[in-house]
VOGU-3710 file (C-alpha; in Angstrom, 3 decimals, decimal comma):
1> mkytnhlytk> 0,080/-0,091/0,093  1,272/3,581/-0,778  0,469/5,490/2,225  1,276/8,951/0,314  -1,793/8,093/-1,719  -3,734/9,061/1,234  -2,757/12,505/0,579  -3,500/12,353/-2,986  -6,942/10,900/-2,538  -8,045/12,898/0,692
11> ilgliffmgi> -7,421/16,258/-1,319  -9,548/15,220/-4,310  -12,001/13,504/-2,130  -12,595/16,509/-0,004  -12,788/19,054/-2,829  -15,275/16,700/-5,030  -17,223/15,853/-2,191  -17,888/19,739/-1,576  -18,798/20,010/-5,390  -21,667/17,659/-4,781
21> ifaapdsfal> -22,669/19,283/-1,829  -22,858/22,703/-3,517  -25,042/20,937/-6,443  -27,812/20,543/-3,645  -30,655/23,137/-4,018  -30,048/24,848/-0,804  -26,164/25,116/-1,145  -25,080/27,088/-4,381  -22,018/29,388/-4,180  -20,735/32,583/-5,808
31> dtfmvgprat> -17,798/33,831/-7,677  -16,685/35,103/-11,176  -17,961/32,115/-13,410  -18,477/31,060/-16,815  -22,275/30,915/-17,150  -24,112/28,955/-19,804  -22,445/27,286/-22,878  -22,798/30,152/-25,255  -20,371/32,338/-22,864  -18,253/29,295/-22,157
41> gmaganvasv> -17,825/28,622/-25,776  -17,169/32,193/-26,356  -14,349/32,383/-23,527  -16,880/34,234/-21,244  -17,189/37,306/-23,741  -20,817/37,796/-23,623  -21,375/41,382/-21,515  -22,025/43,245/-24,936  -23,895/40,476/-26,969  -25,932/38,183/-24,392
51> cdttaqyynp> -29,172/37,406/-25,814  -30,918/34,627/-23,327  -31,680/34,553/-19,779  -28,193/34,317/-18,754  -28,017/38,053/-19,233  -29,144/38,081/-15,416  -25,582/37,239/-14,848  -23,746/38,963/-17,858  -25,789/42,238/-18,400  -29,490/42,643/-17,289
61> aafgffdrkh> -29,482/45,675/-19,736  -30,304/43,127/-22,294  -33,630/42,852/-20,980  -34,611/46,147/-22,242  -34,056/45,257/-25,947  -36,312/41,852/-25,773  -39,453/42,545/-27,676  -38,570/46,082/-28,461  -40,339/46,661/-31,895  -40,057/48,740/-34,671
71> kdedkktkhd> -43,364/50,941/-35,121  -43,596/48,991/-38,319  -43,283/45,341/-36,738  -42,240/43,824/-39,962  -39,184/45,799/-39,944  -36,065/45,579/-37,336  -35,363/48,625/-35,162  -32,302/50,172/-36,873  -29,535/49,323/-34,449  -31,045/45,722/-33,493
81> nnnmgrkkwg> -27,802/43,875/-34,771  -28,702/40,391/-33,288  -32,544/40,654/-33,662  -33,464/40,643/-29,983  -36,673/42,712/-30,666  -38,079/39,160/-31,782  -37,771/37,715/-28,634  -41,009/38,062/-26,484  -40,196/34,963/-23,750  -37,960/32,186/-22,952
91> vdintsagmr> -36,983/29,704/-20,403  -33,255/28,351/-19,950  -31,840/25,720/-17,809  -27,845/25,447/-17,730  -25,200/24,006/-15,624  -21,425/24,620/-15,946  -18,263/23,146/-13,839  -14,667/23,730/-13,968  -11,403/22,844/-12,119  -8,018/24,508/-11,655
101> lhnefgefid> -4,359/22,966/-10,941  -2,562/25,774/-9,312  1,135/26,203/-9,693  2,827/22,904/-9,199  0,409/21,289/-6,739  -0,515/18,362/-9,400  3,161/17,731/-9,919  3,838/17,348/-6,239  0,849/15,375/-5,477  1,577/13,060/-8,535
111> eladidhtll> 5,295/12,380/-7,287  4,086/11,674/-3,708  1,696/9,022/-5,172  4,547/7,590/-6,886  6,593/6,725/-3,848  6,065/3,346/-2,316  5,937/4,748/1,272  5,865/1,336/2,993  9,041/0,135/1,646  10,726/3,160/3,054
121> sqngiqndsd> 8,949/2,669/6,189  9,881/-1,201/6,787  13,049/-1,461/5,122  14,831/2,018/5,310  17,345/2,961/2,544  18,678/-0,497/1,184  19,601/0,534/-2,300  19,895/3,296/-4,895  15,884/3,258/-5,453  15,199/3,525/-2,066
131> lrnllkltda> 17,592/6,712/-1,885  15,704/8,122/-5,003  12,495/7,881/-3,257  13,508/9,546/-0,157  14,888/12,527/-2,297  11,280/12,666/-3,982  9,651/12,568/-0,939  11,735/15,301/0,600  11,276/17,406/-2,263  7,537/16,830/-2,716
141> lqgldepgna> 6,620/17,397/0,888  8,795/20,790/1,182  7,033/22,203/-2,018  3,412/20,949/-1,413  2,832/23,428/1,271  4,174/26,463/-0,670  1,958/29,202/-1,181  0,310/29,157/-4,452  -0,100/25,450/-4,517  -3,639/24,004/-4,390
151> vsvdanaglg> -6,535/22,394/-6,359  -9,863/24,745/-6,808  -13,194/23,628/-8,423  -16,248/25,775/-9,164  -19,711/24,833/-10,309  -22,915/26,937/-11,561  -26,348/25,953/-12,521  -29,522/28,047/-13,133  -32,950/28,152/-14,200  -34,022/31,549/-15,836
161> vrvmhygigi> -37,441/32,748/-17,146  -38,079/35,821/-19,166  -41,119/37,584/-20,317  -40,545/40,739/-22,445  -38,611/43,127/-20,195  -38,816/41,135/-16,896  -37,064/38,067/-15,721  -37,074/35,790/-12,774  -34,725/32,892/-11,876  -32,895/30,588/-9,634
171> rgyaqaagav> -29,047/30,571/-9,896  -26,429/28,835/-7,822  -22,364/29,485/-8,033  -20,130/27,333/-6,026  -16,350/27,263/-5,590  -14,183/25,230/-3,192  -10,453/25,193/-2,757  -8,216/22,626/-0,938  -4,528/23,381/-0,086  -1,929/21,688/2,433
181> pnvdttnlgl> -0,677/24,637/4,842  0,922/22,425/7,105  3,134/19,398/6,520  4,446/17,284/9,377  8,036/16,289/8,303  8,872/14,374/11,553  6,122/11,689/11,807  6,620/10,204/8,330  7,041/6,388/9,430  10,479/6,147/7,878
191> nvatdfttdv> 12,682/3,343/9,296  16,058/5,090/8,248  17,324/6,601/11,624  19,150/3,667/12,996  22,359/4,341/11,149  21,424/7,038/8,504  25,022/7,332/7,432  25,524/3,661/6,916  22,406/3,268/5,051  23,148/6,403/2,624
201> nstlptfnpv> 26,675/4,900/2,000  25,478/1,522/1,135  24,047/3,172/-2,181  25,615/4,148/-5,082  28,575/1,710/-5,198  30,632/3,135/-7,937  30,230/6,784/-6,589  33,670/8,206/-5,740  33,121/11,027/-3,072  36,696/11,753/-2,889
211> aytpqvfspt> 36,620/13,357/-6,523  33,149/14,982/-6,197  32,187/18,711/-6,012  29,003/19,237/-4,412  26,390/20,467/-7,337  23,043/21,234/-5,325  23,894/21,888/-1,669  25,962/24,575/-0,391  28,953/24,146/2,080  26,680/25,226/4,963
221> qiqqlrtsmg> 23,995/22,820/4,169  26,423/20,047/3,605  27,804/20,791/7,252  24,056/20,827/8,260  23,396/17,358/6,978  26,846/16,166/8,584  25,922/17,357/11,940  22,438/15,721/11,812  24,412/12,573/11,191  26,506/12,863/14,440
231> dpagtdpate> 29,361/14,818/12,877  28,980/18,589/14,297  32,700/18,933/13,775  32,852/17,800/10,427  35,579/15,603/10,520  34,305/12,049/9,762  35,034/10,939/6,181  31,876/8,668/6,492  29,359/11,482/6,953  30,968/13,699/4,451
241> aaafrldfma> 30,472/10,790/1,858  26,961/10,466/2,713  26,319/13,978/2,320  28,090/13,931/-1,148  25,893/11,036/-2,009  22,617/12,881/-1,290  23,817/15,925/-3,150  24,447/13,595/-6,204  21,058/12,066/-6,009  19,520/15,280/-5,160
251> nqegitsdda> 21,001/16,723/-8,717  19,893/13,493/-10,606  16,370/13,935/-9,271  16,505/17,685/-10,558  16,334/19,415/-7,253  17,695/22,922/-7,688  19,485/25,176/-5,356  16,362/27,041/-4,928  14,877/24,025/-3,264  17,877/22,782/-1,528
261> qgtvdllanv> 17,350/24,073/1,896  13,918/22,712/2,228  15,257/19,317/1,071  18,052/19,489/3,355  16,035/20,514/6,414  13,804/17,232/5,929  16,918/14,957/5,322  18,546/16,476/8,616  15,110/15,956/10,372  15,004/11,997/9,327
271> agqsgsssle> 18,719/11,434/10,061  18,268/12,969/13,425  15,477/10,952/14,407  16,235/8,114/17,111  14,070/5,587/15,532  11,380/4,792/13,280  8,494/7,381/13,734  4,851/6,831/13,826  2,750/7,597/10,505  -0,265/7,522/12,673
281> sntttvvlng> 0,889/10,525/14,590  1,586/12,682/11,462  -0,298/15,911/11,347  -0,268/16,754/7,886  -3,595/18,703/7,367  -5,759/19,428/4,174  -7,877/22,363/4,762  -10,653/23,202/2,477  -13,003/26,031/2,270  -15,780/26,874/0,072
291> igiveipftf> -18,830/28,995/-0,329  -22,178/27,876/-1,425  -24,812/30,631/-2,544  -28,271/30,387/-4,286  -29,701/33,558/-5,309  -33,215/34,643/-6,787  -32,706/37,466/-9,155  -35,523/39,923/-9,926  -34,833/41,496/-13,282  -35,902/44,571/-15,093
301> gyaindwiav> -34,460/46,079/-18,311  -35,467/49,462/-19,744  -34,485/50,567/-23,071  -34,248/54,505/-23,004  -34,478/54,467/-26,649  -33,373/52,161/-29,652  -29,592/52,247/-28,926  -29,207/52,258/-25,294  -30,666/50,246/-22,366  -30,347/49,913/-18,526
311> gtnikimkgr> -30,977/46,759/-16,479  -30,851/45,820/-12,911  -31,061/42,688/-10,555  -32,458/42,480/-7,028  -31,458/39,348/-5,716  -32,276/37,444/-2,704  -29,133/35,322/-1,349  -28,756/32,692/0,762  -25,171/31,440/1,236  -23,145/28,954/3,274
321> vygnqvlvfd> -19,629/29,489/3,891  -18,052/25,764/4,305  -14,588/24,797/6,161  -13,165/21,607/6,924  -9,846/20,297/8,003  -8,556/16,718/7,885  -5,510/14,821/8,991  -4,357/13,257/6,004  -3,260/9,895/7,894  -6,130/9,683/10,423
331> ddsgdiiket> -7,818/6,506/9,911  -11,161/8,323/10,961  -10,706/11,095/8,226  -12,969/9,375/5,770  -16,012/9,882/8,341  -14,920/13,323/8,794  -15,224/14,029/5,032  -18,560/12,618/4,940  -19,498/14,967/7,752  -18,090/17,906/5,598
341> defyqetttf> -21,641/19,307/4,849  -22,303/19,977/8,330  -19,318/22,463/8,883  -20,730/25,854/7,644  -21,985/29,005/8,789  -25,388/30,217/7,011  -26,342/33,696/6,066  -29,251/35,400/4,272  -28,748/38,792/2,653  -29,544/40,668/-0,803
351> gfdlgimarl> -27,541/41,521/-3,725  -27,667/44,583/-6,382  -26,247/44,331/-10,054  -26,404/47,109/-12,770  -25,773/46,893/-16,423  -25,669/49,103/-19,609  -25,960/48,270/-22,953  -25,371/50,443/-25,944  -25,790/49,545/-29,786  -24,691/51,253/-32,985
361> kkfqfglmgr> -24,940/49,718/-36,449  -22,785/46,805/-36,219  -21,393/47,381/-32,828  -22,502/46,798/-29,215  -21,076/47,935/-26,017  -21,844/46,714/-22,554  -20,762/47,368/-18,855  -22,020/45,154/-15,906  -21,402/45,569/-12,421  -22,121/42,713/-9,897
371> nlnspkfdgp> -23,057/42,713/-6,318  -22,411/46,560/-5,997  -23,555/46,345/-2,370  -20,679/43,938/-1,288  -23,003/41,259/0,111  -21,160/39,432/3,150  -21,367/35,850/4,316  -19,918/34,713/7,905  -17,399/31,994/8,172  -17,883/29,046/10,573
381> tvtvnsvnrk> -15,622/27,854/13,362  -14,752/24,165/12,954  -13,363/21,875/15,459  -11,652/18,536/14,322  -9,321/16,369/16,513  -9,543/19,143/19,205  -7,830/21,667/16,916  -10,162/24,867/16,271  -9,875/26,712/12,983  -11,814/30,124/12,429
391> fddvtvnpqv> -12,636/30,331/8,599  -12,975/33,866/7,285  -15,977/35,811/6,589  -16,698/35,936/2,754  -17,390/39,437/1,551  -18,276/39,277/-2,553  -16,682/42,453/-3,650  -18,323/44,283/-6,517  -17,224/42,720/-9,910  -17,170/45,086/-13,017
401> tagvafipie> -16,735/43,881/-16,626  -16,706/45,863/-19,746  -17,328/44,333/-23,269  -17,485/45,561/-27,043  -19,016/43,251/-29,803  -18,658/43,496/-33,552  -21,903/42,245/-35,370  -21,340/42,698/-38,971  -24,124/40,372/-39,869  -27,123/38,984/-37,747
411> tltleadidl> -25,295/35,684/-37,751  -21,794/36,741/-36,831  -20,769/37,867/-33,433  -17,146/38,708/-32,249  -16,698/40,126/-28,838  -13,799/41,019/-26,435  -14,373/41,472/-22,835  -12,046/42,570/-19,881  -12,686/42,597/-16,162  -12,238/45,944/-14,853
421> tqnetmfasy> -11,799/44,699/-11,080  -9,540/42,085/-9,692  -11,975/39,321/-8,454  -10,989/37,112/-5,063  -11,755/33,332/-5,268  -11,952/30,856/-2,128  -8,427/30,190/-2,721  -6,963/33,056/-0,838  -3,738/33,305/-2,910  -5,492/33,454/-6,269
431> dtqnlafgie> -7,342/36,273/-7,749  -9,108/36,442/-11,362  -9,145/39,230/-13,972  -9,888/37,868/-17,129  -9,331/39,122/-20,675  -11,399/37,326/-23,156  -11,976/37,020/-27,048  -14,989/35,076/-28,614  -16,525/34,386/-31,800  -20,013/32,846/-32,709
441> wdafrflalr> -21,066/32,111/-36,242  -24,836/30,926/-36,379  -24,645/29,033/-39,422  -27,811/28,445/-41,363  -29,711/29,248/-38,073  -29,391/25,818/-37,309  -25,878/25,113/-36,054  -24,008/27,684/-33,880  -20,268/27,290/-33,703  -18,326/29,011/-31,078
451> ggayknlaen> -14,761/29,730/-30,010  -12,416/31,776/-27,988  -9,643/32,176/-25,594  -9,339/34,046/-22,381  -6,338/34,837/-20,066  -6,368/35,658/-16,281  -4,232/38,833/-15,937  -4,067/38,702/-12,331  -2,036/35,589/-12,172  0,530/33,800/-14,127
461> didwvytagl> 0,426/30,290/-13,066  -2,139/29,350/-15,882  -1,630/30,804/-19,412  -4,296/31,074/-22,078  -7,344/28,904/-22,112  -9,046/28,030/-25,052  -12,694/27,456/-25,666  -15,138/25,882/-28,184  -18,805/25,161/-28,174  -21,764/24,587/-30,439
471> glnfwamrld> -25,610/25,050/-30,429  -28,373/23,038/-32,419  -31,456/24,853/-32,870  -34,834/22,685/-33,297  -37,187/25,415/-34,032  -38,060/26,989/-30,674  -36,013/24,494/-28,831  -32,156/24,857/-28,490  -29,240/22,570/-26,913  -25,946/24,188/-26,266
481> vagamagekd> -22,764/22,737/-25,266  -19,290/24,020/-24,663  -15,886/23,133/-23,193  -12,814/24,888/-22,234  -9,084/23,690/-21,837  -5,737/25,469/-20,845  -3,090/24,963/-23,361  -0,505/24,457/-20,291  -0,611/21,075/-18,548  0,507/19,501/-15,335
491> qfddedlpke> 1,155/15,915/-14,368  -1,764/14,512/-12,156  -2,550/10,846/-11,596  0,196/9,964/-14,085  -1,451/11,771/-16,789  -0,876/15,105/-18,534  -3,980/16,892/-17,625  -4,793/20,812/-18,682  -4,284/23,197/-15,732  -7,836/24,410/-16,052
501> trvsaqlsvd> -10,927/22,812/-17,629  -14,563/23,682/-17,908  -17,632/22,075/-19,337  -21,060/23,425/-19,728  -24,523/22,718/-21,222  -27,918/24,327/-21,515  -31,381/23,551/-22,833  -33,538/26,455/-23,965  -36,996/27,477/-25,047  -37,006/30,695/-26,990
511> f> -39,926/32,523/-28,652
//
């Protein structure tokens, strides 16, 4: 059995379990999202050209242009580029989900999962492979809890109904993040401390320490290792040989001088143990927090004239801030995971959105402000294994997005959007501020093809994310699907996975 798989499975289990929790009717959540497959397929660029009930999220001003007729009803109004005036009423139901691997989190988890911890625990260092595994373990553990390493998931779903300039819906937005803020580097259950120097020197039989110059560890770090092996004076050739072997293998494993001190600290800790430590006493902790909000928006749009409209949402919001902490190697942690939905604080409040949409011939402009009143949700206090943790309150700060669309013909739309605010997420070290480009071609009014790309300007751990989608129009009913995938990949579960992925689907009735 690979004990390090506990870490791998616990983190994933916690986060996806939270995703299931948030899918329940009374526990949705909120953040900056891709809402609906039209927007997802167009990389989220929809503020200026949205034309269905997802306008409740992207720009409620669109409701002002629904069912706005020319005085001669056989003609469109002059600036109705995408024929919104023909839309009297409609119903849409949609759902979307996404996942991000932040920084090197997937790589570290994958490295831990590949180490057979049992062999190190039972047999210690007996050969070159064991020493290699020990170096991998120290490298992964000292990197796992670095700030910025985490995995986060999000989901949203909604049902919207519009009748001319009015709309009502029930919409939910969810996000959860999991990270490892505390790695216990003492209680690793490693049976390598009886004679660490001898164990290390029994490996690499062709290695010649006399002719070797350390490549990774500094002289100070070499001495730290020798001191941990009982040679504080630095006079024992055996401890020098062992330290040089560790340096050689660290170089072989790709450990850099930037990571060297963390690796040396862990190796010195292992070498200084007086016997095999207990894995059951390990306090490595996975901390997960999330927010789940369900909101009921009441929407009204008003067209000042044929070319400019304003719209607003007044939203009843019921939210839960979730938090949990689990000891990775605790035999009872499975039961704690199942109880995650009990660790929350619930708040009921309201939200206010305001949007503006302007139309010229072939061009449209949009400006959207969400949650302008900064609704706040209280965080819970969670006690697990006699350890208290107060999770922060969550204030959803105003989110402002601007967009411009070029619509040369009714069936072709090109749009660019940019977030004017940096938006916080449930992963405390991660913000979003997207720049998005999207295109839609409604070929033959039966098949809509969509594509786009977006980039988070607030962070640099994930580069451009590419999107695609399609819609099938069956007279009054429409089915839309879309997906997104980052061009950058990370190792996760022995596979190359995109660092960000998204999927979305929607069923609509449109008149």
